[in-house]
VMD Tcl script that draws the C-alpha trace (Angstrom):
set ca {
  {-72.44 -117.47 -5.15}
  {-68.69 -117.34 -5.02}
  {-67.09 -113.92 -4.66}
  {-63.76 -113.89 -6.42}
  {-61.31 -111.14 -5.64}
  {-59.01 -109.67 -8.22}
  {-55.48 -111.00 -8.43}
  {-52.64 -108.77 -7.39}
  {-52.61 -107.49 -3.85}
  {-52.89 -110.34 -1.32}
  {-55.84 -108.97 0.66}
  {-57.80 -107.44 -2.18}
  {-60.84 -105.26 -1.50}
  {-61.82 -105.27 -5.18}
  {-64.47 -107.81 -6.14}
  {-64.29 -109.32 -9.62}
  {-67.74 -109.63 -11.19}
  {-68.11 -113.03 -12.90}
  {-71.46 -112.56 -14.67}
  {-74.51 -110.35 -15.05}
  {-76.31 -111.99 -12.13}
  {-73.38 -111.17 -9.83}
  {-73.40 -107.56 -11.08}
  {-77.11 -107.26 -10.24}
  {-76.58 -108.85 -6.83}
  {-73.69 -106.57 -5.87}
  {-75.25 -103.34 -7.18}
  {-78.64 -104.14 -5.58}
  {-77.02 -104.91 -2.25}
  {-74.93 -101.73 -2.35}
  {-78.01 -99.67 -3.23}
  {-79.98 -101.23 -0.37}
  {-77.13 -100.42 2.03}
  {-76.72 -96.87 0.70}
  {-73.16 -97.66 -0.45}
  {-71.72 -96.18 -3.61}
  {-70.29 -98.53 -6.24}
  {-67.07 -97.73 -8.06}
  {-66.71 -99.97 -11.08}
  {-63.62 -100.55 -13.21}
  {-64.37 -101.96 -16.66}
  {-61.20 -103.37 -18.16}
  {-59.68 -106.27 -20.05}
  {-56.88 -108.71 -19.33}
  {-55.21 -107.80 -22.64}
  {-55.41 -104.01 -22.16}
  {-52.14 -102.65 -20.79}
  {-53.58 -99.28 -19.74}
  {-56.41 -101.03 -17.92}
  {-53.97 -103.33 -16.14}
  {-51.82 -100.35 -15.20}
  {-54.74 -98.93 -13.18}
  {-55.34 -102.09 -11.12}
  {-52.86 -101.08 -8.42}
  {-54.34 -97.59 -8.02}
  {-57.89 -98.99 -8.02}
  {-56.92 -101.47 -5.31}
  {-55.26 -98.70 -3.31}
  {-58.49 -96.66 -3.38}
  {-60.51 -99.74 -2.40}
  {-58.25 -100.19 0.64}
  {-58.62 -96.56 1.75}
  {-62.36 -96.14 0.99}
  {-64.12 -99.09 2.66}
  {-67.44 -97.23 2.57}
  {-67.68 -97.89 -1.19}
  {-67.98 -101.16 -3.05}
  {-65.22 -101.55 -5.66}
  {-66.06 -103.87 -8.56}
  {-63.91 -105.04 -11.47}
  {-65.66 -106.12 -14.67}
  {-63.70 -107.80 -17.48}
  {-65.45 -106.60 -20.64}
  {-64.78 -109.90 -22.41}
  {-66.18 -112.02 -19.57}
  {-69.27 -109.92 -18.80}
  {-70.20 -108.45 -22.17}
  {-73.86 -107.88 -21.29}
  {-73.03 -105.47 -18.46}
  {-70.33 -103.74 -20.51}
  {-72.82 -103.19 -23.35}
  {-75.54 -101.97 -20.97}
  {-73.19 -99.26 -19.70}
  {-71.89 -98.39 -23.17}
  {-68.26 -99.27 -22.46}
  {-66.28 -98.79 -25.67}
  {-62.77 -98.09 -24.32}
  {-60.70 -99.46 -21.48}
  {-60.31 -98.64 -18.77}
  {-63.68 -97.04 -18.03}
  {-64.68 -96.21 -14.47}
  {-68.14 -95.48 -13.12}
  {-69.38 -94.03 -9.86}
  {-72.83 -95.50 -9.26}
  {-75.22 -94.47 -6.49}
  {-78.65 -96.02 -6.03}
  {-78.07 -97.96 -9.27}
  {-77.65 -94.69 -11.24}
  {-74.41 -93.57 -12.93}
  {-73.24 -90.36 -11.26}
  {-69.81 -90.02 -12.89}
  {-67.90 -91.70 -15.71}
  {-64.18 -91.65 -16.46}
  {-62.62 -93.06 -19.62}
  {-58.89 -93.67 -19.64}
  {-56.01 -94.32 -17.27}
  {-55.84 -91.08 -15.31}
  {-55.02 -91.66 -11.61}
  {-55.75 -88.03 -10.62}
  {-59.21 -88.08 -12.23}
  {-59.89 -91.50 -10.72}
  {-59.07 -90.05 -7.31}
  {-61.63 -87.28 -7.90}
  {-64.23 -89.85 -8.92}
  {-63.55 -91.92 -5.79}
  {-63.68 -88.84 -3.55}
  {-67.01 -87.87 -5.14}
  {-68.43 -91.14 -3.82}
  {-68.76 -89.43 -0.43}
  {-70.80 -86.52 -1.87}
  {-74.54 -86.71 -1.30}
  {-76.80 -86.97 -4.31}
  {-78.37 -83.61 -5.25}
  {-81.86 -85.04 -4.66}
  {-81.01 -86.12 -1.12}
  {-82.44 -83.97 1.63}
  {-79.86 -82.48 3.92}
  {-80.69 -81.45 7.47}
  {-78.75 -78.46 8.77}
  {-78.62 -77.98 12.52}
  {-77.61 -74.53 13.66}
}
mol new
graphics top color blue
foreach p $ca { graphics top sphere $p radius 0.5 }
foreach p [lrange $ca 0 end-1] q [lrange $ca 1 end] { graphics top cylinder $p $q radius 0.2 }
display resetview
């Protein structure tokens, strides 16, 4: 399967999802590796979605521990419908194939909070404290 990176920054860390099979592959692999997924659902015709591409790429560059995916809602309608995407841009933080956080709209500060939350452990995870 060909992994196509989003246009824009020359050395992009954002992976463009081409179809539902690719979405399943990427999210399964991330889950198996214990990596969070940060997904940007957008559209090529949506100016506010396009305006967030640079910021999304910037976060992908500075947070290599997470997998950053871009889904064009027109190209991958099945995944967009499954996640109930009705407005662009919509961002999801996904851990172990479960949505942990959702952000609707072009808000760089809130996106930063979502990305930073990717490092937080899930509430159900056991934490060992050594004193």
